[in-house]
C-alpha positions as CSV (number, residue, x, y, z in Angstrom):
1,X,89.9,84.4,97.4
2,X,91.9,87.0,99.3
3,X,90.3,90.4,99.6
4,X,92.1,93.6,98.8
5,X,89.6,95.6,100.9
6,X,90.7,95.8,104.5
7,X,87.7,97.9,105.7
8,X,85.4,100.6,104.4
9,X,82.6,102.9,105.5
10,X,80.0,104.8,103.6
11,X,76.9,107.0,104.0
12,X,73.7,107.0,102.0
13,X,72.9,104.2,99.5
14,X,75.1,101.1,99.2
15,X,78.0,101.9,96.9
16,X,78.2,100.4,93.4
17,X,80.9,97.9,94.6
18,X,78.5,96.6,97.4
19,X,81.3,96.9,100.0
20,X,81.6,98.5,103.4
21,X,79.8,99.5,106.7
22,X,77.0,102.1,106.5
23,X,77.1,105.2,108.6
24,X,74.5,107.9,109.4
25,X,75.1,111.1,107.5
26,X,77.5,113.9,108.8
27,X,79.5,111.8,111.2
28,X,82.7,113.3,112.8
29,X,86.1,112.5,111.4
30,X,86.8,110.3,114.4
31,X,83.9,108.0,113.7
32,X,85.0,107.8,110.1
33,X,88.5,106.8,111.2
34,X,87.1,104.0,113.3
35,X,84.5,102.6,110.9
36,X,86.6,102.9,107.8
37,X,89.5,101.1,109.4
38,X,91.8,104.1,109.3
39,X,92.5,104.6,113.0
40,X,96.0,103.3,113.0
41,X,99.4,104.7,112.2
42,X,102.2,103.8,109.7
43,X,105.4,103.2,111.7
44,X,108.9,103.0,110.3
45,X,112.0,101.2,111.4
46,X,115.4,100.7,109.6
47,X,115.9,97.5,107.6
48,X,117.8,95.0,109.7
49,X,119.6,91.8,108.7
50,X,121.4,88.9,110.4
51,X,125.0,88.2,109.4
52,X,126.4,84.7,109.3
53,X,129.8,83.5,110.7
54,X,131.0,80.1,109.7
55,X,127.6,78.6,109.5
56,X,126.3,80.2,112.7
57,X,124.2,83.4,113.1
58,X,126.2,86.5,113.8
59,X,125.3,90.1,114.5
60,X,122.1,92.0,113.8
61,X,123.0,94.8,111.5
62,X,121.0,97.9,110.4
63,X,120.7,99.3,106.9
64,X,119.6,102.9,107.6
65,X,119.1,103.9,104.0
66,X,116.0,101.7,103.7
67,X,113.1,101.4,106.2
68,X,110.3,99.0,106.8
69,X,106.8,100.5,107.1
70,X,104.4,98.6,109.3
71,X,101.0,99.0,110.9
72,X,100.8,100.2,114.5
73,X,97.8,98.1,115.3
74,X,98.8,94.7,113.9
75,X,102.5,95.3,113.4
76,X,102.0,93.7,109.9
77,X,104.6,94.8,107.4
78,X,103.4,97.2,104.6
79,X,106.5,97.9,102.4
80,X,110.2,98.6,102.3
81,X,111.0,102.1,101.1
82,X,113.9,104.5,101.1
83,X,114.8,106.6,104.2
84,X,113.6,109.7,102.2
85,X,110.1,108.3,101.8
86,X,107.5,110.8,103.1
87,X,104.6,108.9,104.8
88,X,101.0,110.1,104.7
89,X,99.0,108.6,107.6
90,X,95.5,107.2,107.1
91,X,94.1,109.7,109.6
92,X,95.7,112.5,107.6
93,X,93.6,111.6,104.6
94,X,90.4,112.0,106.6
95,X,91.7,115.1,108.4
96,X,92.1,116.7,104.9
97,X,88.3,116.9,104.8
98,X,87.7,118.3,108.3
99,X,87.4,122.0,107.5
100,X,85.8,121.1,104.1
101,X,83.0,119.2,105.8
102,X,82.6,121.5,108.8
103,X,82.8,124.9,106.9
104,X,82.6,124.4,103.2
105,X,79.6,122.2,102.9
106,X,81.4,119.0,101.7
107,X,80.1,115.7,102.9
108,X,82.2,112.5,103.2
109,X,80.6,109.6,101.4
110,X,83.1,106.7,101.4
111,X,86.5,106.0,103.0
112,X,88.5,102.9,103.4
113,X,91.6,100.8,103.1
114,X,92.8,98.5,100.3
115,X,95.5,95.9,100.1
116,X,95.8,95.3,103.9
117,X,96.7,99.0,104.5
118,X,99.0,99.7,101.5
119,X,96.5,102.0,99.9
120,X,93.7,104.2,101.5
121,X,91.3,106.9,100.4
122,X,88.3,109.1,101.2
123,X,85.6,110.5,98.8
124,X,83.5,113.6,99.6
125,X,80.6,115.2,97.8
126,X,81.4,118.9,96.9
127,X,77.8,120.0,96.5
128,X,78.3,120.7,92.8
129,X,75.5,119.2,90.6
130,X,74.4,119.4,87.0
131,X,71.4,118.0,85.3
132,X,71.6,116.9,81.6
133,X,68.7,116.2,79.4
134,X,66.1,113.7,80.7
135,X,67.0,114.4,84.3
136,X,70.4,112.8,84.0
137,X,72.0,114.0,87.2
138,X,75.8,114.3,87.6
139,X,77.4,115.3,91.0
140,X,80.8,116.5,91.9
141,X,83.2,114.8,94.3
142,X,86.8,115.1,95.6
143,X,88.7,111.8,95.9
144,X,91.9,111.9,98.0
145,X,94.0,108.7,98.0
146,X,97.5,107.6,98.8
147,X,99.7,104.6,99.3
148,X,102.6,103.6,101.5
149,X,104.3,101.2,99.0
150,X,105.1,103.7,96.3
151,X,102.4,102.5,93.9
152,X,100.4,105.8,94.2
153,X,101.4,109.4,94.9
154,X,99.1,111.2,97.3
155,X,96.5,112.3,94.8
156,X,93.5,114.6,95.0
157,X,91.1,114.1,92.1
158,X,88.0,116.1,91.2
159,X,85.6,113.4,90.2
160,X,82.0,113.2,88.8
161,X,79.5,110.5,89.6
162,X,76.5,109.9,87.3
163,X,73.7,109.3,89.8
164,X,71.6,106.9,87.7
165,X,74.3,104.3,87.5
166,X,77.0,105.5,90.0
167,X,79.6,105.7,87.2
168,X,82.7,107.5,88.2
169,X,84.8,109.8,85.9
170,X,87.7,111.9,86.8
171,X,87.4,115.5,85.6
172,X,89.8,116.4,82.8
173,X,90.0,119.5,80.5
174,X,91.7,119.5,77.1
175,X,93.1,116.1,77.8
176,X,94.7,117.1,81.0
177,X,93.6,115.6,84.3
178,X,92.6,118.0,87.1
179,X,94.2,115.7,89.7
180,X,96.8,117.1,92.0
181,X,99.6,114.7,92.8
182,X,102.1,115.0,95.6
183,X,105.0,112.5,95.3
184,X,106.2,110.7,98.4
185,X,109.6,112.3,97.9
186,X,108.1,115.6,99.3
187,X,106.0,116.4,102.3
188,X,102.2,116.4,101.9
189,X,100.9,120.0,102.5
190,X,97.1,119.7,102.9
191,X,96.4,123.4,102.8
192,X,98.5,123.9,99.6
193,X,96.7,121.0,97.9
194,X,93.3,122.6,98.9
195,X,94.3,125.9,97.3
196,X,95.2,124.1,94.1
197,X,91.9,122.1,94.4
198,X,90.0,125.4,94.6
199,X,91.2,126.1,91.0
200,X,90.5,122.5,89.9
201,X,86.9,122.5,91.4
202,X,86.3,125.8,89.4
203,X,86.7,123.7,86.3
204,X,83.4,122.0,87.1
205,X,81.3,124.3,84.9
206,X,83.7,124.0,81.9
207,X,83.8,120.2,82.2
208,X,80.0,119.9,82.5
209,X,79.6,122.2,79.5
210,X,81.7,119.6,77.6
211,X,79.5,116.8,78.9
212,X,76.4,118.7,77.8
213,X,78.0,119.0,74.4
214,X,78.5,115.2,74.3
215,X,74.8,114.8,75.3
216,X,73.8,116.9,72.2
217,X,76.1,115.1,69.7
218,X,74.1,112.5,68.0
219,X,76.0,109.4,66.9
220,X,75.6,107.2,63.9
221,X,75.9,103.4,64.1
222,X,79.3,103.3,62.4
223,X,80.6,106.0,64.6
224,X,79.7,104.1,67.8
225,X,81.5,101.0,66.6
226,X,84.6,102.9,65.6
227,X,84.6,104.7,69.0
228,X,84.4,101.4,70.9
229,X,87.1,99.9,68.7
230,X,89.4,102.8,69.4
231,X,88.8,102.9,73.1
232,X,88.9,99.1,73.8
233,X,91.3,97.7,71.2
234,X,94.0,100.3,70.6
235,X,95.9,99.3,73.7
236,X,99.2,97.8,72.5
237,X,100.8,96.4,69.4
238,X,101.5,92.9,70.7
239,X,97.9,91.9,71.6
240,X,97.6,88.1,71.6
241,X,94.7,85.9,70.7
242,X,93.5,85.8,74.4
243,X,93.5,89.6,74.5
244,X,91.6,89.6,71.2
245,X,88.9,87.4,72.7
246,X,88.7,89.6,75.8
247,X,88.3,92.7,73.6
248,X,85.6,91.0,71.6
249,X,83.7,90.2,74.8
250,X,84.2,93.8,76.0
251,X,83.0,95.2,72.6
252,X,79.8,93.2,72.8
253,X,79.2,94.3,76.3
254,X,79.7,98.0,75.9
255,X,77.7,98.0,72.7
256,X,74.8,96.3,74.5
257,X,75.1,98.9,77.4
258,X,75.0,101.7,74.8
259,X,72.1,100.1,72.9
260,X,69.7,100.3,75.8
261,X,70.8,97.7,78.4
262,X,72.9,100.1,80.4
263,X,71.6,102.0,83.5
264,X,70.2,105.3,82.2
265,X,70.9,104.4,78.6
266,X,67.3,105.3,77.8
267,X,67.6,108.9,79.1
268,X,67.6,111.5,76.3
269,X,71.0,112.7,77.2
270,X,72.5,109.3,76.6
271,X,70.3,107.6,74.0
272,X,72.2,107.7,70.6
273,X,74.7,110.3,71.8
274,X,78.4,110.7,72.5
275,X,77.5,111.0,76.2
276,X,75.9,107.6,75.9
277,X,79.1,106.2,74.4
278,X,81.2,107.5,77.3
279,X,78.6,106.3,79.8
280,X,78.7,102.8,78.4
281,X,82.4,102.6,78.8
282,X,82.4,104.0,82.4
283,X,79.6,101.6,83.4
284,X,81.5,98.7,81.8
285,X,84.7,99.6,83.8
286,X,82.9,100.3,87.1
287,X,80.3,97.4,87.0
288,X,80.9,94.9,84.3
289,X,84.6,94.5,83.5
290,X,86.0,91.2,84.6
291,X,87.9,91.4,87.9
292,X,89.1,89.0,90.5
293,X,86.7,90.6,93.0
294,X,84.8,93.8,93.6
295,X,87.8,95.1,95.6
296,X,90.1,94.6,92.6
297,X,87.4,96.3,90.4
298,X,87.3,99.3,92.7
299,X,91.1,99.6,92.8
300,X,91.3,99.4,89.0
301,X,88.4,101.8,88.3
302,X,89.9,104.5,90.5
303,X,93.6,104.0,90.4
304,X,94.6,101.5,87.7
305,X,93.8,100.2,84.2
306,X,90.1,101.0,84.5
307,X,90.8,104.6,85.3
308,X,93.1,104.8,82.3
309,X,90.5,103.2,80.1
310,X,87.9,105.8,81.2
311,X,90.3,108.6,80.5
312,X,90.8,107.3,77.0
313,X,87.1,107.0,76.5
314,X,86.6,110.6,77.6
315,X,89.4,111.8,75.2
316,X,87.9,110.1,72.2
317,X,84.3,111.2,73.0
318,X,85.5,114.8,73.2
319,X,87.3,114.3,69.8
320,X,84.1,112.9,68.3
321,X,82.1,115.9,69.5
322,X,84.7,118.5,68.4
C-alpha cells in the first residue's frame, strides 16, 4: 500500500499514529527541517507542451498562465496551479515557530510531509494546560499546515490534545473555529498570522471552561444514543446500505468507547458525561475509524472528514450542555 507520509519527526512519546523519527527535545529549526523531511524547496516553471505538425513533433510551447510546481530535491512534480498561486515553502512552516520556540516558550512536537510533499505541517505545544476532574489533562497546541496543490489553505489552528488518549480537537467557540486561514491567492504573512493567533490563543480559557461544563453535564442513556446518532448518521440524505452498515459499526464502537472501553473513559470527567461523549468520538476518529493506513487517518483527523466529524461532535456536545 502506498504511503501518504513522506517523512515526519517528533519529540517525546511516540505519536498516536505511530509514525516518524524521534528527536531529543528543543532541537533547532534546522534539525527539524532535516529530520522531518522539510529541507527542500518548491520550484515553479511554466506549463510547456509539444505541438504536432503533420504527424511529427513540432515546437515546444509555453503556457505562462499555468505553472508546474516540483520538488527541488527529487524534481518530482507536485501540482499544476495558476500563475497567481502563492507558494508557502516547507521551511517557512518551521520558521513560523522560530521566535515562538526561542522566546515565547513554545516547543515543537511533530512536523512532517504528507502526500509526497503536497501537504506539510508542524505542531507545537503552547504551554497552556488545564486539568479536568480525575486528573484528566488537556494541553494546548498550535498546528500550522499548508499544501501546494490547492487542497488546503495555509492554516494555523489552535488545538487541544487530551493527554490520556492523545485525542486532538480544534478549538472553536460558539460554533466558530479559531483557525486562521490564508488562501494561496494572497501572500502568507507569518507575523500578521501570529498577531491573530495571539487573540485565538487567548480563547483557551473560554474554551476549556466550556469543556469543564461538558465534564459536569451528566448524560442519560437515551441522550448518549441520540447524540451518537446525530453525530455519526446525520451526514447526507442519500446514504446507501453500505454507509448504513458503516454507521452501525461506528455507533457500536463509539458507544463501547464511551461505556468504559475508551482511553480515560473511567476518569470522573468523562464517565457518564457530555465530555465523555465528545472524547469517545474524538478517540474513534483519531484511533479507531477505518482508514487505508495511519497516514490517511492522520490526514483525515487533522484536515479532512475526520476533522469535520470532530467539529460536529463538539457542536452537538455543547448544545447538549447548554
